[in-house]
N, CA, C and O of each residue as an XYZ file, in Angstrom:
252
protein
N     122.657     14.873    135.967
C     124.086     15.085    135.768
C     124.361     16.463    135.188
O     125.232     17.186    135.673
N     123.616     16.825    134.147
C     123.828     18.124    133.503
C     123.463     19.266    134.439
O     124.112     20.311    134.454
N     122.398     19.043    135.227
C     121.969     20.091    136.154
C     123.042     20.341    137.206
O     123.275     21.485    137.597
N     123.690     19.287    137.662
C     124.750     19.442    138.662
C     125.920     20.257    138.116
O     126.497     21.078    138.829
N     126.263     20.029    136.865
C     127.365     20.774    136.256
C     126.994     22.244    136.104
O     127.823     23.125    136.331
N     125.748     22.505    135.722
C     125.304     23.895    135.572
C     125.293     24.598    136.926
O     125.721     25.747    137.034
N     124.809     23.915    137.952
C     124.812     24.516    139.290
C     126.229     24.773    139.783
O     126.491     25.789    140.427
N     127.131     23.868    139.487
C     128.535     24.069    139.848
C     129.117     25.270    139.102
O     129.886     26.044    139.671
N     128.751     25.421    137.839
C     129.226     26.572    137.065
C     128.689     27.874    137.653
O     129.412     28.868    137.721
N     127.418     27.875    138.082
C     126.872     29.078    138.717
C     127.572     29.379    140.040
O     127.758     30.543    140.393
N     127.955     28.348    140.765
C     128.705     28.544    142.008
C     130.070     29.162    141.723
O     130.526     30.038    142.459
N     130.722     28.704    140.656
C     132.017     29.273    140.257
C     131.848     30.735    139.859
O     132.677     31.574    140.212
N     130.774     31.045    139.123
C     130.513     32.436    138.731
C     130.326     33.305    139.969
O     130.877     34.403    140.050
N     129.546     32.813    140.936
C     129.314     33.562    142.166
C     130.626     33.816    142.909
O     130.859     34.918    143.406
N     131.481     32.795    142.982
C     132.771     32.943    143.666
C     133.675     33.933    142.932
O     134.376     34.722    143.565
N     133.658     33.893    141.602
C     134.502     34.817    140.835
C     134.032     36.260    140.995
O     134.854     37.172    141.082
N     132.712     36.474    141.033
C     132.213     37.827    141.272
C     132.625     38.322    142.655
O     132.998     39.485    142.812
N     132.561     37.456    143.650
C     132.988     37.839    144.996
C     134.465     38.179    145.060
O     134.862     39.129    145.733
N     135.271     37.408    144.363
C     136.707     37.669    144.326
C     137.005     38.980    143.615
O     137.858     39.750    144.057
N     136.307     39.235    142.516
C     136.498     40.494    141.786
C     136.106     41.684    142.655
O     136.790     42.707    142.661
N     135.006     41.548    143.386
C     134.582     42.629    144.276
C     135.607     42.859    145.380
O     135.864     44.000    145.762
N     136.188     41.787    145.889
C     137.210     41.906    146.925
C     138.438     42.660    146.414
O     138.973     43.524    147.107
N     138.879     42.329    145.202
C     140.023     43.040    144.628
C     139.696     44.511    144.386
O     140.550     45.376    144.578
N     138.477     44.795    143.968
C     138.096     46.186    143.738
C     138.074     46.966    145.053
O     138.505     48.118    145.097
N     137.577     46.347    146.114
C     137.567     47.006    147.428
C     138.992     47.232    147.922
O     139.272     48.270    148.521
N     139.895     46.292    147.686
C     141.304     46.491    148.054
C     141.906     47.674    147.306
O     142.675     48.452    147.870
N     141.549     47.800    146.032
C     142.049     48.923    145.233
C     141.539     50.252    145.808
O     142.310     51.196    145.976
N     140.256     50.315    146.102
C     139.674     51.544    146.663
C     140.311     51.867    148.014
O     140.622     53.026    148.286
N     140.508     50.858    148.863
C     141.133     51.067    150.168
C     142.558     51.599    150.020
O     142.948     52.544    150.706
N     143.330     50.991    149.124
C     144.711     51.446    148.923
C     144.739     52.873    148.391
O     145.624     53.653    148.742
N     143.778     53.211    147.550
C     143.761     54.554    146.975
C     143.341     55.592    148.009
O     143.957     56.654    148.105
N     142.303     55.298    148.781
C     141.796     56.283    149.730
C     142.634     56.383    150.997
O     142.876     57.489    151.481
N     143.077     55.272    151.540
C     143.763     55.278    152.832
C     145.263     55.501    152.662
O     145.851     56.322    153.366
N     145.880     54.778    151.738
C     147.330     54.849    151.578
C     147.774     55.780    150.458
O     148.970     56.002    150.275
N     146.825     56.325    149.712
C     147.101     57.236    148.594
C     148.066     56.634    147.573
O     148.930     57.324    147.033
N     147.903     55.346    147.321
C     148.675     54.666    146.276
C     147.700     53.999    145.313
O     146.607     53.587    145.702
N     148.108     53.900    144.069
C     147.265     53.244    143.074
C     147.852     51.868    142.778
O     148.820     51.744    142.028
N     147.271     50.859    143.362
C     147.713     49.480    143.151
C     146.943     48.907    141.955
O     145.864     48.335    142.114
N     147.502     49.066    140.780
C     146.821     48.655    139.555
C     146.717     47.134    139.470
O     145.885     46.614    138.728
N     147.546     46.421    140.216
C     147.496     44.955    140.168
C     146.140     44.433    140.633
O     145.696     43.380    140.175
N     145.476     45.154    141.535
C     144.152     44.727    141.977
C     143.127     44.854    140.852
O     142.243     44.008    140.718
N     143.243     45.894    140.055
C     142.328     46.066    138.927
C     142.571     44.973    137.894
O     141.617     44.448    137.320
N     143.815     44.625    137.652
C     144.120     43.547    136.706
C     143.544     42.214    137.190
O     142.964     41.462    136.407
N     143.707     41.932    138.473
C     143.191     40.676    139.017
C     141.665     40.642    138.974
O     141.076     39.600    138.689
N     141.024     41.773    139.253
C     139.565     41.834    139.152
C     139.127     41.644    137.706
O     138.115     40.993    137.444
N     139.873     42.203    136.775
C     139.557     42.033    135.357
C     139.676     40.591    134.913
O     138.868     40.118    134.114
N     140.674     39.890    135.419
C     140.826     38.467    135.094
C     139.634     37.671    135.622
O     139.154     36.750    134.961
N     139.160     38.030    136.811
C     137.987     37.344    137.360
C     136.753     37.590    136.498
O     135.982     36.665    136.242
N     136.561     38.821    136.052
C     135.392     39.138    135.236
C     135.481     38.454    133.879
O     134.472     37.974    133.363
N     136.666     38.402    133.299
C     136.824     37.689    132.024
C     136.533     36.202    132.219
O     135.953     35.564    131.341
N     136.928     35.656    133.347
C     136.621     34.254    133.639
C     135.119     34.029    133.772
O     134.605     32.997    133.341
N     134.415     34.990    134.365
C     132.957     34.898    134.460
C     132.335     34.877    133.071
O     131.416     34.099    132.813
N     132.827     35.719    132.182
C     132.302     35.755    130.815
C     132.553     34.422    130.111
O     131.680     33.925    129.399
N     133.719     33.850    130.300
C     134.041     32.565    129.667
C     133.136     31.453    130.207
O     132.597     30.664    129.431
N     132.969     31.389    131.520
C     132.117     30.352    132.109
C     130.667     30.544    131.675
O     129.976     29.565    131.394
N     130.198     31.784    131.616
C     128.833     32.045    131.156
C     128.655     31.621    129.705
O     127.616     31.072    129.337
N     129.655     31.871    128.891
C     129.594     31.437    127.498
C     129.558     29.927    127.376
O     128.854     29.388    126.522
N     130.309     29.241    128.221
C     130.286     27.778    128.204
C     128.928     27.234    128.643
O     128.457     26.230    128.110
N     128.304     27.896    129.611
C     126.961     27.479    130.030
C     125.987     27.638    128.871
O     125.190     26.741    128.597
N     126.051     28.771    128.197
C     125.151     29.004    127.065
C     125.429     28.032    125.921
O     124.510     27.639    125.203
N     126.665     27.652    125.755
C     127.033     26.741    124.669
C     126.535     25.318    124.919
O     126.100     24.640    123.988
N     126.597     24.872    126.157
C     126.258     23.485    126.466
C     124.818     23.272    126.907
O     124.436     22.133    127.176
N     124.006     24.315    126.993
C     122.595     24.113    127.358
C     121.689     24.339    126.187
O     120.471     24.212    126.316
């Protein structure tokens, strides 16, 4: 049971890293191609990374 929860948490971490990378690539694309700075993508990527830190802390706390 505990192993399943930990594996699920690692899956969530993997998904959050992918989402953060996607937002960062959108920011780079908007900056290079459209010459606009869409700061909302950086904020969304930051929220994903903070969520990764929280989930990692919960894994360390419960194992």
